[in-house]
C-alpha positions in Angstrom: 7.6 18.6 17.3 8.6 20.0 13.9 12.2 18.9 14.1 14.0 17.5 11.1 14.0 14.0 12.4 10.2 14.3 12.6 9.6 15.4 8.9 9.3 11.7 7.7 7.0 10.9 10.7 4.4 13.6 9.6 4.8 12.9 5.9 4.2 9.1 6.0 1.5 9.5 8.6 -0.3 11.9 6.2 0.2 9.5 3.4 -1.3 6.6 5.3 -4.3 8.6 6.6 -5.3 9.8 3.2 -5.3 6.0 2.0 -6.9 4.8 5.1 -9.7 7.2 4.7 -10.5 6.4 1.3 -10.2 2.7 1.6 -12.1 2.8 5.1 -15.1 4.3 3.3 -15.5 1.2 1.1 -14.6 -1.1 4.1 -17.7 0.5 5.9 -20.2 0.5 3.1 -19.4 -3.0 2.1 -19.6 -4.4 5.6 -15.8 -5.6 5.2 -14.7 -4.8 8.7 -13.6 -8.3 9.5 -11.5 -8.6 6.4 -10.0 -5.0 7.3 -9.2 -6.6 10.7 -7.9 -10.0 9.5 -5.5 -8.6 6.6 -3.4 -6.6 8.6 -3.0 -9.3 11.1 -2.2 -11.8 8.3 0.3 -9.6 6.7 2.7 -9.2 9.5 4.1 -12.7 8.9 5.5 -11.4 5.6 7.4 -8.6 7.4 8.6 -11.2 10.0 9.9 -13.4 7.2 11.5 -10.3 5.6 13.3 -9.3 8.7 14.5 -13.2 9.1 16.0 -13.0 5.4 17.4 -9.5 5.9 15.3 -7.9 3.0 13.0 -4.8 3.4 10.1 -5.6 5.5 7.7 -3.6 3.2 8.3 -6.2 0.5 7.4 -9.1 2.6 4.2 -7.2 3.7 3.1 -6.8 0.1 3.9 -10.5 -0.7 1.8 -11.6 2.4 -1.0 -9.3 1.6 -1.2 -10.9 -1.9 -1.2 -14.4 -0.7 -4.0 -13.3 1.8 -6.2 -11.9 -1.0 -5.7 -14.9 -3.2 -6.5 -17.4 -0.3 -9.7 -15.6 0.8 -10.7 -15.2 -2.8 -10.2 -18.8 -3.6 -11.7 -20.2 -0.4 -14.4 -17.6 -0.7 -15.7 -19.1 -3.8 -16.2 -22.3 -2.2 -18.0 -21.3 0.8 -18.8 -18.2 3.1 -16.4 -15.4 2.8 -16.3 -14.9 6.6 -14.9 -18.6 7.0 -12.5 -18.2 4.3 -11.1 -15.0 5.9 -10.9 -16.7 9.2 -9.0 -19.7 7.8 -6.5 -17.6 6.0 -5.9 -15.5 9.1 -5.2 -18.5 11.2 -2.8 -19.9 8.6 -0.9 -16.7 8.4 -0.7 -16.1 12.1 0.7 -19.4 12.6 3.4 -18.7 10.1 4.2 -15.3 11.6 4.7 -17.1 15.0 7.2 -19.3 13.4 9.0 -16.7 11.6 9.0 -14.5 14.7 10.5 -17.4 16.8 13.4 -17.6 14.4 14.4 -14.0 14.6 17.1 -12.8 17.2 15.1 -9.6 17.6 11.8 -11.2 18.9 10.3 -8.6 21.3 11.3 -5.7 19.3 9.9 -7.1 16.1 6.7 -8.2 17.6 6.3 -4.7 19.1 7.1 -2.8 15.7 4.9 -5.3 13.7 1.9 -5.1 15.9 1.9 -1.4 17.1 3.8 0.4 14.4 7.1 2.2 14.5 6.2 5.8 12.8 9.3 7.4 14.2 11.7 4.8 12.4 10.5 5.6 8.9 13.5 6.1 6.5 13.6 8.0 3.2 13.6 4.6 1.4 10.5 3.4 3.4 8.7 6.9 2.6 9.2 6.5 -1.2 8.1 3.0 -1.0 4.8 4.0 1.0 4.2 6.8 -1.3 4.2 4.6 -4.6 2.0 2.1 -3.0 -0.4 4.6 -1.9 -0.5 6.3 -5.2 -1.4 3.0 -6.5 -4.1 2.4 -4.2 -5.5 5.9 -4.9 -5.4 5.4 -8.8 -7.3 2.1 -8.4 -10.1 3.6 -6.0 -10.4 6.5 -8.6 -10.8 4.2 -11.7 -13.2 1.7 -9.7 -15.0 4.1 -7.5 -18.3 3.7 -9.3 -18.4 -0.1 -9.6 -17.1 -0.5 -6.0 -19.9 1.7 -4.7 -22.5 -0.1 -6.7 -21.3 -3.4 -5.7 -21.6 -2.5 -2.1 -25.3 -1.8 -2.6 -26.2 -4.9 -4.6 -24.2 -7.5 -6.5 -27.0 -7.9 -8.8 -26.8 -4.4 -9.9 -23.4 -4.7 -10.6 -23.8 -7.8 -12.8 -26.5 -5.9 -14.8 -23.9 -3.2 -15.7 -21.9 -6.4 -17.0 -19.2 -6.1 -14.1 -18.3 -9.5 -12.4 -19.1 -9.2 -8.7 -16.5 -11.7 -8.0 -13.7 -9.7 -9.9 -14.8 -6.5 -8.2 -14.5 -8.3 -4.7 -11.0 -9.5 -5.5 -10.2 -5.8 -6.7 -11.5 -4.6 -3.4 -9.7 -7.0 -1.3 -6.4 -6.2 -3.3 -6.8 -2.5 -2.6 -7.4 -3.3 1.0 -4.3 -5.5 1.2 -2.2 -2.8 -0.5 -3.5 -0.2 2.0 -2.9 -2.3 5.0 0.5 -3.5 4.0 1.4 0.2 3.5 -0.2 1.4 6.7 1.2 -1.5 9.0 4.8 -0.2 9.6 3.3 3.1 10.5 0.5 2.3 12.8 0.8 -1.5 13.4 -1.4 -4.4 12.5 -3.7 -3.8 15.6 -4.3 -0.2 14.6 -4.9 -0.1 11.0 -8.4 -1.4 11.6 -9.3 1.5 14.1 -7.9 4.0 11.5 -9.8 2.7 8.8 -13.0 2.1 10.5 -13.4 4.6 13.0 -13.2 7.9 10.8 -15.1 6.3 8.1 -18.0 5.2 10.3 -18.3 8.7 11.6 -18.2 10.3 8.1 -21.0 8.1 7.0 -23.0 8.9 10.0 -22.5 12.7 9.2 -23.3 12.5 5.4 -25.4 10.1 3.3 -23.8 11.4 0.1 -20.8 9.2 -1.0 -18.6 12.0 -2.3 -19.0 14.0 0.8 -18.7 11.1 3.2 -15.3 10.0 1.4 -14.1 13.6 1.8 -15.2 13.6 5.6 -13.5 10.0 6.0 -10.2 11.4 4.8 -10.3 14.6 6.7 -11.3 12.6 10.0 -8.3 10.2 9.4 -6.0 12.9 8.8 -7.1 14.8 12.0 -6.5 11.3 14.0 -3.1 10.8 12.9 -2.1 14.5 13.2 -3.4 14.6 16.8 -2.1 11.2 17.8 1.6 12.5 16.8 1.2 15.7 18.6 -0.3 14.3 21.7 2.4 11.5 21.5 5.0 14.0 21.3 3.8 16.1 24.2 2.8 13.2 26.6 5.4 10.7 25.5 2.7 7.9 25.3 2.5 5.7 22.3 1.1 6.9 19.1 -1.0 3.7 18.7 -2.8 4.5 21.8 -4.0 7.8 20.5 -4.9 6.5 17.1 -7.1 3.8 18.6 -8.8 6.2 21.1 -9.5 9.0 18.8 -10.8 6.5 16.3 -13.2 5.1 18.8 -14.3 8.6 19.9 -15.0 9.5 16.5 -17.2 6.3 16.2 -19.1 7.2 19.3 -19.6 10.6 18.3 -20.9 9.6 14.9 -23.3 7.0 16.3 -24.7 9.6 18.8 -25.2 12.0 16.0 -27.0 9.4 13.9 -29.3 8.5 17.0 -30.0 12.1 17.6 -31.1 12.7 13.9 -33.2 9.6 14.1 -35.1 10.6 17.0 -37.0 13.3 15.2 -38.3 11.7 12.1 -41.1 14.2 12.0 -38.8 17.2 11.8 -36.8 15.5 9.0 -39.8 14.6 6.9 -41.0 18.2 7.2 -37.5 19.4 6.2 -37.4 17.3 3.1 
């Protein structure tokens, strides 16, 4: 499990989990689960195009993520954000199907892009993931307060002389970078579960933003570490365990929140 060929797997999974936990907290509090689901699916055409051209797939992911963010932001200003997200997703999925049909490694490329290939991370990919992750963490640290304030009320954000549109664009850009970085590891279909499951559980366990962010990161780390260990022992796909553990965390968080809500009198007395 800790052999030399597994070192990059543990390192890149840890990096991805930390960023997913941080970004996932804002995905949950801002109600942006659809965008978190659509952007990973919308960025895989970039990797397909990069594979077709013979360049680094991570570069294609970043370009496709940028295109998705620009498209969602531009269309969102002229209509509902959910509709804009859906339109961009449909367009990018169509391009992805076109690019994948042109490659000679169709089935293998589809599997790697949709479900990840954490065991195939090279040293060059590890450096790229680390740089993108550091960028995401820096932006989150700089924009933590306005991102949190904007998730409560856009009007409160405008009172602070911060444009809600600019902050929405910044959030989508951070989300796109995080998904582009995580997609080669856990795949387009499982980035969503890694961001939402631990973050939802963390929010159920604590109402304090700082504590909830920390819990989200810890739960995300436990998810990927447990998924790698279980996959190594059982020889089952890592993606299955990431999705299953994320769903379990979400269910336990929901049960904990319901259990606390069943005794309002006790909570009032404690306050």
